[in-house]
C-alpha positions in Angstrom: 1.0 -11.0 -20.8 -1.2 -8.4 -19.1 -2.5 -5.9 -21.6 -1.2 -2.9 -19.7 2.3 -4.3 -19.5 2.2 -5.5 -23.1 1.2 -2.0 -24.2 4.0 -0.6 -22.1 6.6 -3.0 -23.7 5.4 -2.0 -27.2 5.4 1.8 -26.4 9.0 1.6 -25.0 10.2 -0.4 -28.0 8.6 1.9 -30.4 10.0 5.0 -28.7 13.6 3.9 -29.2 13.2 2.0 -32.5 15.8 3.1 -34.9 17.7 5.2 -32.4 21.5 4.9 -32.6 23.7 4.7 -29.6 24.5 8.4 -30.1 20.8 9.2 -30.2 20.2 7.2 -27.0 22.9 9.0 -25.1 22.3 12.6 -26.3 20.5 14.9 -23.8 20.1 18.5 -22.9 22.2 19.9 -20.1 20.9 18.7 -16.7 18.4 16.2 -18.2 18.5 12.5 -18.7 19.2 10.9 -22.0 16.9 8.3 -23.5 19.3 5.6 -22.3 19.3 7.0 -18.8 15.5 7.2 -18.9 15.4 3.5 -20.0 17.8 2.6 -17.2 15.5 4.4 -14.7 12.6 2.3 -16.0 14.7 -0.8 -15.8 15.5 -0.2 -12.2 11.8 0.3 -11.4 11.0 -3.0 -13.0 13.8 -4.9 -11.3 12.8 -3.3 -8.0 9.2 -4.4 -8.5 10.3 -7.9 -9.2 12.4 -8.0 -6.1 9.6 -6.7 -4.0 7.1 -9.3 -5.3 9.7 -12.1 -4.8 9.9 -11.0 -1.1 6.1 -11.2 -1.0 6.1 -14.8 -2.3 9.0 -15.8 0.0 7.2 -14.4 3.0 4.1 -16.4 2.1 1.9 -13.3 2.5 1.2 -9.8 1.1 3.6 -7.2 2.4 1.4 -4.2 2.0 0.6 -1.7 4.7 -2.8 0.0 5.3 -3.0 3.0 3.0 -3.1 6.5 4.5 -5.6 9.1 3.2 -2.7 10.9 1.3 -1.7 7.6 -0.3 -5.3 6.9 -1.3 -5.5 10.3 -3.0 -2.2 9.8 -4.8 -3.2 6.3 -5.9 -6.5 7.8 -7.3 -4.5 10.5 -9.1 -1.8 8.3 -10.6 -3.5 4.9 -11.0 -7.1 5.9 -11.2 -6.9 9.0 -13.4 -3.6 8.0 -15.1 -1.8 11.3 -14.3 1.9 11.2 -13.5 2.8 14.5 -11.8 5.8 16.2 -13.3 8.9 17.3 -11.3 9.1 14.5 -8.8 12.5 13.3 -7.9 13.1 9.6 -8.6 13.9 7.4 -5.6 17.7 6.9 -5.3 17.5 3.2 -6.1 15.9 4.0 -9.5 18.5 6.5 -10.6 20.6 5.7 -13.7 24.0 4.3 -12.8 25.6 4.2 -16.2 24.4 1.0 -17.9 25.4 0.8 -21.5 22.7 2.1 -23.8 22.6 -1.1 -25.9 22.4 -3.2 -22.8 19.5 -1.4 -21.2 17.6 -1.1 -24.4 17.9 -4.9 -24.9 17.1 -5.8 -21.2 14.1 -3.6 -20.4 11.6 -5.8 -22.3 12.7 -8.9 -20.5 12.3 -7.1 -17.1 8.7 -6.2 -18.1 8.1 -9.9 -18.8 9.6 -10.9 -15.5 7.5 -8.3 -13.7 4.3 -9.5 -15.4 5.1 -13.1 -14.3 5.8 -12.4 -10.7 2.9 -10.0 -10.3 0.6 -12.6 -11.7 1.9 -15.3 -9.3 1.2 -13.1 -6.3 -2.2 -12.1 -7.6 -3.1 -15.7 -8.1 -1.8 -16.7 -4.7 -3.2 -13.8 -2.6 -6.2 -12.6 -4.6 -7.1 -9.8 -7.1 -8.4 -7.4 -4.5 -5.5 -7.8 -2.1 -3.0 -5.0 -1.7 0.2 -6.9 -2.2 3.1 -4.6 -1.8 3.9 -1.0 -1.0 5.1 1.3 -3.8 7.8 3.6 -2.4 5.8 6.7 -3.1 2.2 5.7 -3.6 1.9 3.1 -0.9 0.1 -0.2 -0.9 -1.2 -1.4 -4.3 -3.0 -4.4 -5.7 -1.6 -6.3 -8.7 -3.8 -4.4 -11.1 -2.8 -1.1 -9.6 0.9 -2.1 -9.9 0.4 -2.8 -13.6 -1.5 0.4 -14.2 1.2 2.4 -12.3 3.9 1.0 -14.5 1.9 1.8 -17.6 1.3 5.4 -16.5 4.9 5.9 -15.3 6.3 4.3 -18.5 4.0 6.4 -20.7 5.3 9.5 -19.0 8.9 8.6 -19.8 8.1 7.4 -23.3 6.8 11.0 -24.0 10.2 12.3 -22.7 12.0 9.9 -25.0 9.9 11.1 -27.9 10.8 14.7 -27.1 14.5 13.8 -27.0 14.2 11.9 -30.2 12.6 15.0 -31.9 15.3 17.2 -30.6 13.2 19.1 -28.1 15.0 20.4 -25.0 11.8 20.5 -22.9 11.8 17.2 -21.1 
């Protein structure tokens, strides 16, 4: 497994280790619970898998040419590792009510599936090739996709840690 995705998988597992179903579903008013945060991550991983499957089925990369704004955002998030706060998640990544135990059990498998399909596309189309557009950042290479998921996941792992510790500031 790619080191960034392996680190992501371990960080997520560690963040929820020992949490009960009640712990996973508790949240401050108007904020996501740990389970909802995991479900959001789960949807981002399944969405990435679907996108890369389309890339393989098409027999070519599906990335556009990045705009200047996208290049700046990619440099900020992927290059510098900074996930801006306060962004609204794309609708397809919003929690839909998966059971806490189910999403906690499935998220690691989706990271593995994502690692496999990203690697297949990278092998087929090349390391430096922009493969697929991220819905916010735009066209990314395989390495950039992996780094994005690490930065994004780390952002949410910190939120889970605050929930775990009883902090209302998420």
